[in-house]
Structures are given as C-alpha cells and as structure tokens.
Residue, then its C-alpha position, 0 to 999 in steps of 0.5 A: x189778901x191777892x186780888x181775884x183774876x177771873x182766869x183762876x175761875x175757869x170753869x166755876x161759878x160766876x154770879x153777877x149782881x146787876x146782870x141786866x145792865x147793858x155792860x154786865x149782860x154783855x160780860x155774862x155772854x163773853x163768860x159763858x162762851x168761854x165755859x164759865x158757869x153764870x148765874x145773876x140777879x136784877x132788880x126787875x125783869x126784861x128782854x136782857x135777862x130774857x136773852x140770858x135765860x136762853x144761854x142757860x143763865x140762872x136768873x133771880x129777879x130781886x135781890x136776896x142773900x141766898x143768890x150768892x149761896x155757891x158762888x165762887x166769885x161775885x161780881x157787881x156793878x158800881x150802881x150796886x151799893x154796899x147795903x145791897x143784901x147780896x153784897x151784904x151776904x158776900x161780905x159776910x160768907x168772905x167771898x171773893x168778889x170784884x166790881x164790873x169794871x175790874x172784870x172787863x179790865x182782866x179780860x182785855x189782858x195780854x191783848x196786843x191791841x187793847x182798844x178803849x173808847x172813852x168820852x162823855x157821850x159817843x162812846x157806843x156808836x164810836x165803839x159800834x162803827x170801829x166794831x163794824x170796820x174790823x169785823x168786815x175788814x176780817x181783823x176778827x175782833x173781841x168786843x165789848x160795847x155798852x149797847x146792841x149791834x147787830x153786826x156783832x150779834x149783840x153786846x159782845x163778840x169773842x173773836x180770834x183776832x189780836x184785838x179787844x175793842x170795848x167802851x171805857x166808861x168813867x163812871x166812878x172812874x171804872x175805866x181806871x181798871x182797863x189795860x189799854x194799848x190805844x185810847x179814843x177820847x170822844x169828848x170830856x164834858x160834865x156828867x156823873x157829878x154825884x161821883x165827881x166834884x167837878x169838870x176839873x176832876x172828870x178831866x183828871x180822872x180822864x187824864x189817869x186812863x190816858x197815862x195807862x198807855x204804854x209809850x208804844x200805845x196811841x191816843x186819838x182824841x177830839x181836836x175840837x175839845x180844848x180839854x182832850x186836846x190839852x191831855x193829848x199834849x201830856x200822854x207819853x205816847x204818839x197821839x193824833x187828833x180828829x175834828x171838824x177843821x184842818x187844825x185836827x190830823x183827820x178832818x173831813x173836806x167837802x162835807x155835805x148833809x142830805x135832806x135827812x142829815x146824812x153826812x158825806x165827806x173826804x177823809x183827810x189825814x194830814x192835808x191829804x185825801x185818803x177816802x170818800x165816806x158815805x154815812x147811813x146815820x145822820x147827824x154833825x156828831x156822828x160825822x165826828x164819831x166816824x172820823x174817830x172810828x176811822x182814824x182808830x181802823x188806821x192805826x190798827x191796819x185797816x186802809x181807809x177805803x175798806x174801812x170806809x166801805x164798811x161804814x157805808x153799811x153802819x145802821x146804828x147801834x139799838x137805842x142810838x136814834x132808832x126807829x121803833x115803829x109807826x102808828x096813826x102815820x107817826x114815826x116813834x124814835x128812841x135815843x139813849x140820850x140822857x144828859x142835855x148835850x146828848x138830848x140836844x143832838x138827838x133832837x137836832x137829828x129828829x128835826x131834820x127827819x120830821x115832816x110835822x111836829x116834834x115830840x120830844x119825850x124825856x125821861x130825866x135820869x137819876x136825881x144828882x144828875x138832874x140837880x147839877x144839870x138843872x139849868x141845861x135840861x131847861x132848854x135842850x128840848x128847844x127845837x122840838x114843838x112839844x116837850x113830854x117829862x116823865x117822872x125821874x128815873x131813879x136808878x141806883x139813887x134814892x129819892x132826896x125829896x127835894x127835886x121832881x119833874x114838875x120843877x123841870x117842867x115849870x122852869x122849860x115853860x118859863x124858857x118858853x117851851x111847850x112842856x107837860x109832865x106826864x108822870x108814867x109811861x101810861x100817861x105819857x101814852x095817853x097824852x101822846x095818843x090824844x094830841x099827835x097828828x099824821x106826820x109827827x115824830x115822837x123821840x124819846x130819850x133816856x138811858x133808864x127804861x124809857x124805851x119800854x114806853x116804845x115797846x108799850x106803844x107798839x104792843x097796844x097798836x099790835x092789839x088795837x089791830x088784832 
C-alpha cells in the first residue's frame, strides 16, 4: 500500500491526535491556512487548543474512538502509543495515517532551500533567531518551530519565498523523514534514552539525518562539539563550523558580556571580521545559537550586517528564559529546559539576573529520562540558592513505580543542595509565597506543563489585588 501524501488530501478532513503539542498545533495552523479541514484531540485542555478553536478547528478534549470517524487522513505524534483508542480505531477502520514527522517532511518537499535545525538542545532558539533574520531581511520564509515566536505570530508562518525552515527533532528519529538541503547541528548529547540505546546510538541517528543532504547541500555544525565535528567530516556536501574560538569557521572576537549576561562580539568568518553583533538575550549558549543562525543566514544569501541588525531585535521565543510576571518584588521566569544540561544553562543566566536569592523550580520530565540522567539531575541546580522539585511529568509514559521526585531531592541534599519536594503546583506556590523575599528570582523549568504554575501564580496575584 502506497504511503499517503498530504497533497493528495487537499481540502479534505485531516484528524490530528495530540493536536495540542508544540509541533502539532503549528502544523494544524499550517494545514488550515493551506485549505485543509482539520480536527484534533488532546489529553488535556490548554491555551494551544483555545487558539486552534479560534481557527475553526473542531477540538476534542480526551481521546475516544469516535473522534476519528469521518476523517480522510489521521496524523498522530510519536508520543501517541498504539494502544491509544483513536489509533486503535483508525487501524480497525483502515484509515490512511501518518506520523507527525512524516507530515512535516512532506510539507518541506520541493523547496529549493529546506533548512532543518537539529541538536539535543538549542533547536528552538536557533530556529527562531534564523526565522527572525529571514523575515526581517525580506526572504519571506515558511517556518515551523517547536515554540511560539512573536516575530512570526506563533509557531508557524507561510511565506512566498523559496525557504522552508523547521526544527528537526531527533526523538524517535523523526527527523529522518525530512528532506533537507541545509542542516544546522547545535550539539549531540544524551537525551531520549527511552528510545536510543546510548550516546553512540544518538550520534548514529544524527549521521543518518546529515546523510539526507544532497551533494549540493550544506551542513553547519557546532565545532566545539567533537561528535558534531566528527560527523561533519563525513558528509558528502560542503560543511562549515561555528564555535567560540578560531578553530571554527565562524567565531566571535572581542566577546563581552554586560552585567546581565547579554553578549556582544565581532562576527568572524575565516579570520575576517564580518560585522558587530549585539544580543538582547543573555548567556554564552545564546552566543552559540547566534553564531549558528548567522552562519545559516549567510548561506541563504543574507548579508552579515543585515542579519546582525535583525538579531538586535530578537527577544527570544516564549518559554525560553521568559519573564512571566513580578509579584511581591520577586521576578518569575520560565524556561523550557528539561534535561540537566539545559537546566544548568538556564540557571547560569538566572544567576546573572538575580539580585537576591535564586529559586530553581524543576519539573522532571518522563520517568525514563530521570532514570537515565539521574546523577546529572542531582547537581544541575547547584548555582541556585534553593531548589524545589515537583512530581515527575509522565508525558507519554506510565509510572513504573520505582522512581519518584523524592529520590531526586534526597540525592540533591547529599550533594549539598537545599532541595525540597513540593509535589503539586499548589504545594510549590504555597512554599514559594511563604519563603520568598523581595529581590528574589524564581525560575521554573521543564517541557511539561510547569509553565501553568507561572500562569496560576499570576492569576492568583491578580485575584489578590482585585
């Protein structure tokens, strides 16, 4: 049986299981704008679903077999397991189906410039930076990112130019369905170990993705990451590196940070100064993201000075060290970081900003990730003064019964971290409000629903003042 192609279903009914996810909701918007009739379902209600309803999409909260009835094609995410009632029903009915990554890959087909930004972390920010550059520099790109970016009005943008820019996610090797002409690799590190055997297995998956590039394509990768550099040496197309020193093709000179960690530098390419760059978002890791985006923009025909000018306006994607409110003299931030390396980076930026005491609030994500990266979690919040740990966000997994957040807290305390287990959002809010002081900074971290804690606290603050 021939694999279905989305272009064969123009104007027909597409049902999306897990439509509230960051990628799926963006793809749903894209399909509606291109004339498809879309419905979808998700486990819980949320802001993403409200936005989709405003586009006229029929939304079902909760998964039920009847939700797929009447659909011409069903799209589901890799997190939706085969025992999901809607997947079981579509199999029973013999409905055409495809996984989310297949849909994204098919939508990218045919673009002269199909850019996939991949990496264990940094994908969304790098893709967002490059999106803003291309939009402001009149390249009119089509964009799909795994977050919300004000510069494109959400997570997707349909342009009339010849560039399709998208995040390329390695979870369950989904980026193998893409058709890139350019790949940007931010790093290769341990994650998604519920799917991959080990770091070598992860590297092999990135190798497969890079080998999808045509001989006329280009690979741009982190020259400071030995695994990325190793893979670049084996691609059949031209390749470039970015990094923090002269060992890479693209690197910063005269790099300086202000008191809050915002970087400024001269952009160097092949030993020649191209332009000066001033960033609006803090952290050394964002300097690296900027180097990647600037290298990508240059390969797409954008003059470095124009690209740098666009980056001066880049304020970050939502849920990436995002200021969500201030109450009782305390700044409240949220960051999407969900593995220890990302959390450590976010805390380092918060430390620069914080004038008082720094509170790290962690929502561990998936039991398998916590098990495989357990030791790294125990020290990743060392720069914070206090650490609060909520219950683990199960996401796509079932509780195995042999891991919980209390075990993390015990381990953190053994490493000298002032850690407390606050299982629910109500517990966490109550603890914060009874202990914080003016001048403190609270940083909530996780890719589950921990951002709703920030929303909850802001809502309660408004009610208190009403």
